[in-house]
FIKOLZA-1660 file (N, C-alpha, C; in steps of 0.1 Angstrom, whole numbers, plus 5000, padded with zeros to 4 digits):
% residues 187
   i   px   py   pz ch aa at
   1 3885 9382 1533  A  M  N
   1 3887 9385 1547  A  M CA
   1 3901 9392 1549  A  M  C
   2 3900 9404 1555  A  A  N
   2 3913 9411 1558  A  A CA
   2 3915 9411 1573  A  A  C
   3 3926 9405 1577  A  L  N
   3 3930 9405 1591  A  L CA
   3 3932 9419 1596  A  L  C
   4 3925 9422 1607  A  T  N
   4 3925 9436 1612  A  T CA
   4 3927 9435 1627  A  T  C
   5 3934 9444 1633  A  H  N
   5 3936 9445 1648  A  H CA
   5 3929 9456 1653  A  H  C
   6 3923 9454 1665  A  S  N
   6 3916 9465 1671  A  S CA
   6 3926 9477 1674  A  S  C
   7 3920 9489 1675  A  T  N
   7 3928 9501 1677  A  T CA
   7 3927 9504 1691  A  T  C
   8 3938 9510 1697  A  E  N
   8 3938 9513 1712  A  E CA
   8 3929 9525 1714  A  E  C
   9 3921 9525 1724  A  K  N
   9 3912 9536 1728  A  K CA
   9 3917 9541 1742  A  K  C
  10 3913 9553 1745  A  N  N
  10 3916 9559 1758  A  N CA
  10 3906 9554 1768  A  N  C
  11 3911 9548 1778  A  L  N
  11 3904 9542 1789  A  L CA
  11 3896 9554 1796  A  L  C
  12 3885 9551 1801  A  G  N
  12 3876 9561 1806  A  G CA
  12 3866 9568 1798  A  G  C
  13 3867 9565 1785  A  L  N
  13 3858 9571 1776  A  L CA
  13 3843 9566 1778  A  L  C
  14 3833 9574 1777  A  K  N
  14 3819 9571 1779  A  K CA
  14 3814 9563 1767  A  K  C
  15 3807 9553 1769  A  A  N
  15 3801 9543 1759  A  A CA
  15 3791 9552 1751  A  A  C
  16 3793 9552 1737  A  P  N
  16 3783 9559 1729  A  P CA
  16 3770 9552 1729  A  P  C
  17 3760 9560 1729  A  E  N
  17 3746 9555 1729  A  E CA
  17 3743 9547 1717  A  E  C
  18 3733 9539 1718  A  F  N
  18 3728 9531 1706  A  F CA
  18 3713 9528 1708  A  F  C
  19 3706 9525 1698  A  N  N
  19 3692 9521 1698  A  N CA
  19 3691 9512 1687  A  N  C
  20 3692 9498 1691  A  L  N
  20 3693 9488 1680  A  L CA
  20 3683 9476 1683  A  L  C
  21 3678 9470 1672  A  I  N
  21 3670 9459 1673  A  I CA
  21 3677 9446 1675  A  I  C
  22 3672 9438 1685  A  G  N
  22 3679 9425 1687  A  G CA
  22 3673 9414 1680  A  G  C
  23 3678 9403 1679  A  V  N
  23 3673 9391 1672  A  V CA
  23 3660 9386 1679  A  V  C
  24 3657 9391 1690  A  D  N
  24 3644 9388 1697  A  D CA
  24 3634 9398 1694  A  D  C
  25 3637 9407 1684  A  E  N
  25 3628 9418 1679  A  E CA
  25 3624 9429 1689  A  E  C
  26 3632 9429 1700  A  K  N
  26 3632 9440 1710  A  K CA
  26 3642 9450 1707  A  K  C
  27 3640 9463 1711  A  T  N
  27 3650 9473 1709  A  T CA
  27 3657 9476 1721  A  T  C
  28 3671 9477 1720  A  Y  N
  28 3679 9479 1731  A  Y CA
  28 3687 9492 1730  A  Y  C
  29 3689 9498 1741  A  S  N
  29 3698 9510 1742  A  S CA
  29 3708 9508 1754  A  S  C
  30 3717 9517 1756  A  L  N
  30 3725 9516 1768  A  L CA
  30 3717 9516 1781  A  L  C
  31 3705 9523 1781  A  N  N
  31 3697 9523 1792  A  N CA
  31 3691 9510 1796  A  N  C
  32 3690 9502 1786  A  S  N
  32 3684 9488 1787  A  S CA
  32 3693 9480 1798  A  S  C
  33 3706 9484 1800  A  F  N
  33 3715 9477 1808  A  F CA
  33 3719 9485 1820  A  F  C
  34 3711 9494 1824  A  S  N
  34 3714 9504 1835  A  S CA
  34 3717 9497 1848  A  S  C
  35 3711 9486 1850  A  D  N
  35 3714 9479 1862  A  D CA
  35 3727 9470 1863  A  D  C
  36 3733 9469 1852  A  A  N
  36 3745 9460 1850  A  A CA
  36 3757 9467 1857  A  A  C
  37 3765 9460 1864  A  R  N
  37 3777 9466 1870  A  R CA
  37 3787 9468 1860  A  R  C
  38 3788 9460 1849  A  A  N
  38 3797 9461 1838  A  A CA
  38 3789 9457 1826  A  A  C
  39 3794 9463 1814  A  L  N
  39 3788 9459 1801  A  L CA
  39 3799 9456 1791  A  L  C
  40 3798 9444 1786  A  M  N
  40 3808 9439 1774  A  M CA
  40 3800 9442 1762  A  M  C
  41 3805 9450 1753  A  V  N
  41 3799 9452 1740  A  V CA
  41 3809 9445 1730  A  V  C
  42 3804 9435 1723  A  V  N
  42 3813 9427 1714  A  V CA
  42 3808 9429 1699  A  V  C
  43 3816 9436 1691  A  F  N
  43 3813 9437 1677  A  F CA
  43 3816 9423 1671  A  F  C
  44 3806 9417 1665  A  M  N
  44 3808 9404 1660  A  M CA
  44 3799 9402 1648  A  M  C
  45 3799 9390 1642  A  C  N
  45 3791 9387 1630  A  C CA
  45 3788 9372 1630  A  C  C
  46 3783 9368 1618  A  N  N
  46 3779 9353 1618  A  N CA
  46 3790 9346 1610  A  N  C
  47 3796 9352 1601  A  H  N
  47 3805 9344 1592  A  H CA
  47 3820 9344 1594  A  H  C
  48 3825 9355 1601  A  C  N
  48 3839 9356 1602  A  C CA
  48 3845 9344 1609  A  C  C
  49 3856 9338 1604  A  P  N
  49 3862 9326 1611  A  P CA
  49 3867 9329 1624  A  P  C
  50 3871 9341 1627  A  Y  N
  50 3876 9345 1640  A  Y CA
  50 3864 9344 1650  A  Y  C
  51 3852 9350 1646  A  V  N
  51 3841 9349 1655  A  V CA
  51 3836 9335 1656  A  V  C
  52 3835 9328 1646  A  V  N
  52 3831 9314 1646  A  V CA
  52 3839 9306 1656  A  V  C
  53 3851 9309 1656  A  A  N
  53 3861 9301 1665  A  A CA
  53 3858 9304 1680  A  A  C
  54 3853 9316 1683  A  V  N
  54 3852 9320 1697  A  V CA
  54 3837 9323 1701  A  V  C
  55 3827 9320 1692  A  R  N
  55 3814 9323 1696  A  R CA
  55 3809 9315 1708  A  R  C
  56 3814 9302 1710  A  E  N
  56 3810 9295 1722  A  E CA
  56 3816 9302 1735  A  E  C
  57 3828 9307 1733  A  R  N
  57 3835 9314 1744  A  R CA
  57 3828 9327 1747  A  R  C
  58 3823 9334 1738  A  I  N
  58 3815 9346 1739  A  I CA
  58 3803 9343 1747  A  I  C
  59 3796 9333 1743  A  N  N
  59 3784 9328 1750  A  N CA
  59 3787 9325 1764  A  N  C
  60 3798 9318 1767  A  E  N
  60 3802 9315 1781  A  E CA
  60 3805 9328 1789  A  E  C
  61 3811 9337 1783  A  L  N
  61 3814 9351 1790  A  L CA
  61 3801 9357 1793  A  L  C
  62 3791 9356 1784  A  A  N
  62 3778 9362 1787  A  A CA
  62 3772 9356 1799  A  A  C
  63 3773 9342 1801  A  K  N
  63 3768 9335 1812  A  K CA
  63 3775 9341 1825  A  K  C
  64 3789 9342 1824  A  Q  N
  64 3796 9347 1835  A  Q CA
  64 3792 9361 1838  A  Q  C
  65 3789 9370 1829  A  C  N
  65 3785 9383 1831  A  C CA
  65 3772 9382 1839  A  C  C
  66 3763 9374 1835  A  L  N
  66 3750 9373 1841  A  L CA
  66 3751 9369 1856  A  L  C
  67 3760 9360 1858  A  E  N
  67 3763 9355 1873  A  E CA
  67 3769 9366 1882  A  E  C
  68 3775 9376 1874  A  K  N
  68 3783 9385 1882  A  K CA
  68 3775 9400 1882  A  K  C
  69 3762 9400 1878  A  G  N
  69 3754 9411 1877  A  G CA
  69 3759 9421 1866  A  G  C
  70 3764 9415 1855  A  S  N
  70 3768 9423 1844  A  S CA
  70 3761 9417 1831  A  S  C
  71 3764 9424 1821  A  M  N
  71 3758 9419 1808  A  M CA
  71 3768 9420 1796  A  M  C
  72 3765 9411 1786  A  L  N
  72 3773 9411 1774  A  L CA
  72 3762 9413 1763  A  L  C
  73 3766 9421 1753  A  V  N
  73 3757 9424 1742  A  V CA
  73 3766 9422 1729  A  V  C
  74 3761 9415 1720  A  G  N
  74 3767 9414 1706  A  G CA
  74 3761 9423 1696  A  G  C
  75 3770 9429 1688  A  I  N
  75 3764 9438 1678  A  I CA
  75 3771 9434 1664  A  I  C
  76 3762 9432 1655  A  N  N
  76 3766 9429 1640  A  N CA
  76 3764 9442 1632  A  N  C
  77 3776 9446 1627  A  S  N
  77 3776 9459 1619  A  S CA
  77 3779 9457 1604  A  S  C
  78 3780 9444 1600  A  N  N
  78 3785 9441 1587  A  N CA
  78 3774 9445 1576  A  N  C
  79 3778 9448 1564  A  D  N
  79 3771 9451 1553  A  D CA
  79 3764 9437 1548  A  D  C
  80 3750 9435 1551  A  A  N
  80 3744 9424 1549  A  A CA
  80 3740 9422 1534  A  A  C
  81 3741 9433 1526  A  V  N
  81 3739 9432 1512  A  V CA
  81 3750 9424 1506  A  V  C
  82 3762 9428 1508  A  K  N
  82 3774 9420 1503  A  K CA
  82 3776 9408 1510  A  K  C
  83 3772 9407 1523  A  Y  N
  83 3775 9395 1530  A  Y CA
  83 3762 9390 1537  A  Y  C
  84 3754 9383 1528  A  P  N
  84 3740 9379 1533  A  P CA
  84 3740 9370 1545  A  P  C
  85 3752 9363 1548  A  K  N
  85 3752 9355 1560  A  K CA
  85 3752 9363 1573  A  K  C
  86 3753 9376 1571  A  D  N
  86 3752 9385 1582  A  D CA
  86 3739 9393 1583  A  D  C
  87 3729 9389 1575  A  S  N
  87 3716 9395 1575  A  S CA
  87 3709 9393 1590  A  S  C
  88 3700 9402 1592  A  Y  N
  88 3691 9400 1604  A  Y CA
  88 3686 9387 1606  A  Y  C
  89 3680 9382 1595  A  E  N
  89 3674 9368 1596  A  E CA
  89 3685 9358 1598  A  E  C
  90 3696 9359 1593  A  A  N
  90 3707 9349 1596  A  A CA
  90 3712 9351 1610  A  A  C
  91 3712 9363 1616  A  M  N
  91 3716 9365 1629  A  M CA
  91 3705 9358 1638  A  M  C
  92 3693 9359 1635  A  Q  N
  92 3682 9352 1643  A  Q CA
  92 3684 9336 1643  A  Q  C
  93 3688 9332 1631  A  E  N
  93 3691 9317 1630  A  E CA
  93 3703 9313 1638  A  E  C
  94 3714 9321 1637  A  N  N
  94 3726 9318 1644  A  N CA
  94 3724 9319 1660  A  N  C
  95 3717 9329 1664  A  A  N
  95 3714 9330 1678  A  A CA
  95 3707 9319 1684  A  A  C
  96 3697 9313 1676  A  K  N
  96 3690 9302 1680  A  K CA
  96 3698 9289 1679  A  K  C
  97 3705 9287 1668  A  A  N
  97 3713 9275 1667  A  A CA
  97 3723 9273 1677  A  A  C
  98 3730 9285 1681  A  Y  N
  98 3741 9284 1691  A  Y CA
  98 3737 9288 1705  A  Y  C
  99 3724 9290 1707  A  G  N
  99 3719 9293 1721  A  G CA
  99 3725 9304 1728  A  G  C
 100 3725 9315 1720  A  Y  N
 100 3730 9328 1726  A  Y CA
 100 3722 9332 1738  A  Y  C
 101 3728 9335 1749  A  V  N
 101 3721 9339 1761  A  V CA
 101 3722 9355 1762  A  V  C
 102 3727 9362 1752  A  F  N
 102 3729 9376 1752  A  F CA
 102 3721 9382 1742  A  F  C
 103 3718 9395 1743  A  P  N
 103 3712 9402 1731  A  P CA
 103 3721 9403 1721  A  P  C
 104 3717 9400 1708  A  Y  N
 104 3725 9401 1696  A  Y CA
 104 3718 9411 1688  A  Y  C
 105 3724 9423 1686  A  L  N
 105 3718 9434 1680  A  L CA
 105 3723 9437 1666  A  L  C
 106 3714 9443 1658  A  Y  N
 106 3718 9445 1644  A  Y CA
 106 3720 9461 1642  A  Y  C
 107 3731 9464 1637  A  D  N
 107 3735 9478 1634  A  D CA
 107 3735 9480 1620  A  D  C
 108 3723 9480 1614  A  D  N
 108 3721 9482 1599  A  D CA
 108 3728 9494 1593  A  D  C
 109 3728 9505 1600  A  T  N
 109 3734 9517 1595  A  T CA
 109 3748 9518 1597  A  T  C
 110 3754 9510 1605  A  Q  N
 110 3768 9510 1609  A  Q CA
 110 3772 9522 1617  A  Q  C
 111 3763 9529 1621  A  Q  N
 111 3766 9541 1629  A  Q CA
 111 3771 9538 1643  A  Q  C
 112 3766 9527 1648  A  V  N
 112 3771 9523 1662  A  V CA
 112 3785 9519 1661  A  V  C
 113 3789 9510 1651  A  A  N
 113 3803 9506 1650  A  A CA
 113 3812 9518 1648  A  A  C
 114 3808 9527 1640  A  K  N
 114 3816 9540 1638  A  K CA
 114 3817 9547 1651  A  K  C
 115 3807 9549 1659  A  S  N
 115 3808 9557 1671  A  S CA
 115 3817 9550 1682  A  S  C
 116 3818 9537 1681  A  Y  N
 116 3827 9530 1691  A  Y CA
 116 3841 9529 1684  A  Y  C
 117 3843 9532 1672  A  D  N
 117 3855 9530 1665  A  D CA
 117 3859 9515 1664  A  D  C
 118 3849 9507 1662  A  A  N
 118 3851 9493 1661  A  A CA
 118 3857 9491 1647  A  A  C
 119 3866 9480 1645  A  V  N
 119 3872 9478 1633  A  V CA
 119 3872 9464 1628  A  V  C
 120 3871 9455 1638  A  C  N
 120 3872 9440 1634  A  C CA
 120 3861 9432 1641  A  C  C
 121 3860 9420 1637  A  T  N
 121 3851 9411 1645  A  T CA
 121 3860 9399 1649  A  T  C
 122 3860 9395 1662  A  P  N
 122 3853 9402 1672  A  P CA
 122 3862 9414 1677  A  P  C
 123 3855 9425 1682  A  D  N
 123 3861 9437 1688  A  D CA
 123 3853 9440 1701  A  D  C
 124 3859 9433 1713  A  P  N
 124 3852 9435 1725  A  P CA
 124 3857 9448 1733  A  P  C
 125 3847 9454 1739  A  F  N
 125 3848 9465 1746  A  F CA
 125 3842 9462 1760  A  F  C
 126 3848 9466 1771  A  L  N
 126 3843 9464 1785  A  L CA
 126 3842 9477 1792  A  L  C
 127 3829 9480 1796  A  F  N
 127 3827 9492 1803  A  F CA
 127 3822 9489 1817  A  F  C
 128 3826 9498 1827  A  E  N
 128 3822 9497 1841  A  E CA
 128 3811 9508 1843  A  E  C
 129 3800 9504 1850  A  N  N
 129 3790 9512 1853  A  N CA
 129 3794 9521 1864  A  N  C
 130 3796 9534 1862  A  V  N
 130 3799 9544 1873  A  V CA
 130 3789 9554 1874  A  V  C
 131 3782 9553 1884  A  N  N
 131 3770 9562 1887  A  N CA
 131 3761 9564 1874  A  N  C
 132 3759 9552 1868  A  G  N
 132 3749 9553 1857  A  G CA
 132 3755 9557 1843  A  G  C
 133 3769 9558 1843  A  E  N
 133 3776 9560 1830  A  E CA
 133 3784 9548 1828  A  E  C
 134 3785 9543 1816  A  F  N
 134 3793 9533 1813  A  F CA
 134 3807 9538 1807  A  F  C
 135 3818 9535 1815  A  L  N
 135 3832 9540 1811  A  L CA
 135 3840 9529 1808  A  L  C
 136 3848 9531 1796  A  L  N
 136 3856 9521 1790  A  L CA
 136 3868 9517 1800  A  L  C
 137 3870 9504 1803  A  R  N
 137 3879 9499 1811  A  R CA
 137 3889 9490 1805  A  R  C
 138 3884 9483 1794  A  Y  N
 138 3892 9474 1787  A  Y CA
 138 3887 9473 1772  A  Y  C
 139 3897 9471 1763  A  Q  N
 139 3894 9469 1749  A  Q CA
 139 3905 9461 1743  A  Q  C
 140 3903 9448 1741  A  G  N
 140 3913 9440 1737  A  G CA
 140 3908 9426 1732  A  G  C
 141 3916 9416 1732  A  R  N
 141 3912 9403 1728  A  R CA
 141 3904 9395 1738  A  R  C
 142 3898 9385 1733  A  V  N
 142 3889 9376 1742  A  V CA
 142 3899 9368 1750  A  V  C
 143 3908 9362 1744  A  D  N
 143 3918 9353 1751  A  D CA
 143 3930 9351 1743  A  D  C
 144 3939 9342 1747  A  D  N
 144 3953 9342 1740  A  D CA
 144 3954 9331 1729  A  D  C
 145 3943 9325 1725  A  N  N
 145 3944 9315 1715  A  N CA
 145 3930 9314 1708  A  N  C
 146 3927 9323 1699  A  W  N
 146 3914 9323 1692  A  W CA
 146 3910 9310 1685  A  W  C
 147 3921 9303 1680  A  K  N
 147 3918 9292 1671  A  K CA
 147 3916 9279 1678  A  K  C
 148 3923 9277 1689  A  E  N
 148 3922 9264 1697  A  E CA
 148 3918 9266 1711  A  E  C
 149 3905 9264 1714  A  P  N
 149 3902 9267 1728  A  P CA
 149 3908 9259 1739  A  P  C
 150 3913 9247 1735  A  A  N
 150 3919 9238 1745  A  A CA
 150 3934 9243 1748  A  A  C
 151 3939 9252 1739  A  M  N
 151 3952 9258 1741  A  M CA
 151 3952 9272 1748  A  M  C
 152 3941 9277 1752  A  V  N
 152 3939 9289 1759  A  V CA
 152 3947 9289 1773  A  V  C
 153 3955 9298 1775  A  T  N
 153 3962 9299 1789  A  T CA
 153 3958 9311 1796  A  T  C
 154 3952 9322 1789  A  R  N
 154 3948 9334 1796  A  R CA
 154 3935 9339 1789  A  R  C
 155 3926 9340 1798  A  N  N
 155 3912 9345 1793  A  N CA
 155 3911 9359 1796  A  N  C
 156 3917 9368 1787  A  D  N
 156 3919 9382 1789  A  D CA
 156 3905 9390 1792  A  D  C
 157 3895 9387 1785  A  L  N
 157 3883 9394 1787  A  L CA
 157 3876 9390 1800  A  L  C
 158 3876 9377 1804  A  S  N
 158 3871 9373 1817  A  S CA
 158 3880 9379 1829  A  S  C
 159 3893 9380 1827  A  L  N
 159 3902 9386 1837  A  L CA
 159 3899 9400 1838  A  L  C
 160 3896 9407 1827  A  A  N
 160 3893 9421 1827  A  A CA
 160 3880 9424 1835  A  A  C
 161 3870 9415 1832  A  L  N
 161 3857 9416 1839  A  L CA
 161 3859 9416 1854  A  L  C
 162 3867 9406 1858  A  D  N
 162 3869 9404 1873  A  D CA
 162 3876 9416 1879  A  D  C
 163 3886 9421 1872  A  A  N
 163 3893 9433 1876  A  A CA
 163 3884 9445 1878  A  A  C
 164 3876 9447 1868  A  V  N
 164 3866 9458 1869  A  V CA
 164 3857 9457 1881  A  V  C
 165 3851 9445 1882  A  L  N
 165 3841 9443 1893  A  L CA
 165 3848 9443 1907  A  L  C
 166 3861 9440 1907  A  E  N
 166 3868 9441 1920  A  E CA
 166 3875 9454 1922  A  E  C
 167 3874 9463 1912  A  Q  N
 167 3880 9475 1911  A  Q CA
 167 3895 9475 1914  A  Q  C
 168 3901 9466 1905  A  K  N
 168 3915 9465 1907  A  K CA
 168 3920 9468 1893  A  K  C
 169 3935 9470 1891  A  K  N
 169 3940 9472 1879  A  K CA
 169 3943 9459 1872  A  K  C
 170 3942 9460 1859  A  L  N
 170 3945 9447 1851  A  L CA
 170 3959 9442 1855  A  L  C
 171 3960 9429 1857  A  G  N
 171 3974 9423 1860  A  G CA
 171 3981 9418 1848  A  G  C
 172 3978 9423 1836  A  F  N
 172 3984 9418 1824  A  F CA
 172 3984 9429 1814  A  F  C
 173 3993 9428 1804  A  E  N
 173 3994 9438 1792  A  E CA
 173 3983 9435 1783  A  E  C
 174 3975 9445 1779  A  V  N
 174 3964 9444 1769  A  V CA
 174 3970 9442 1755  A  V  C
 175 3964 9431 1750  A  V  N
 175 3967 9427 1735  A  V CA
 175 3955 9430 1726  A  V  C
 176 3957 9437 1715  A  P  N
 176 3945 9440 1706  A  P CA
 176 3938 9428 1702  A  P  C
 177 3925 9430 1700  A  S  N
 177 3917 9419 1694  A  S CA
 177 3922 9419 1679  A  S  C
 178 3918 9406 1673  A  M  N
 178 3921 9405 1659  A  M CA
 178 3910 9398 1653  A  M  C
 179 3908 9400 1640  A  G  N
 179 3897 9393 1633  A  G CA
 179 3896 9399 1619  A  G  C
 180 3884 9395 1613  A  C  N
 180 3881 9401 1600  A  C CA
 180 3877 9416 1602  A  C  C
 181 3879 9424 1591  A  N  N
 181 3875 9438 1592  A  N CA
 181 3861 9438 1591  A  N  C
 182 3854 9448 1598  A  I  N
 182 3841 9451 1596  A  I CA
 182 3838 9453 1582  A  I  C
 183 3828 9447 1576  A  K  N
 183 3824 9449 1562  A  K CA
 183 3816 9461 1560  A  K  C
 184 3823 9473 1557  A  W  N
 184 3816 9485 1556  A  W CA
 184 3809 9487 1542  A  W  C
 185 3798 9494 1543  A  K  N
 185 3791 9497 1531  A  K CA
 185 3799 9507 1523  A  K  C
 186 3797 9507 1510  A  A  N
 186 3803 9518 1502  A  A CA
 186 3797 9531 1505  A  A  C
 187 3806 9541 1506  A  D  N
 187 3801 9554 1509  A  D CA
 187 3795 9561 1496  A  D  C
% end
């Protein structure tokens, strides 16, 4: 595990397209979420301790999104050959075991992670739906204490969602996400 921090992106960037299979065996694209006011794309996996620590919070964020006319989608881009705990089958097991209420998608080719310039797990991106295009409004950490949920004092991603939906500026400084590096396949 190599600790990695997300890299700053230019706000306003258009969300790259994707066409990925979910653990429910359905195929999803950006168009699948065209009715969502906002879309959270969270690069995650099954085995990273940083994701394991926040997976319940991610699921709770997904519920908040649904209540607010928005969506959260998880994408696993890790090399499943070297990391079998991140295989498609293991993703299906995890989604069922933890009651994920969001589409959990498999990026087997890793092209989606590369197009988003995702680097770690978790690596959350929040996009606003502006006239049918998803534009980047936030890319940073989930909250201010990944390790101890009871010690969280600021839920950054939830606050960012509210700001986007209320069309307000963020009232806090963005802190990069941190986690395990994405497990890239050898070139």
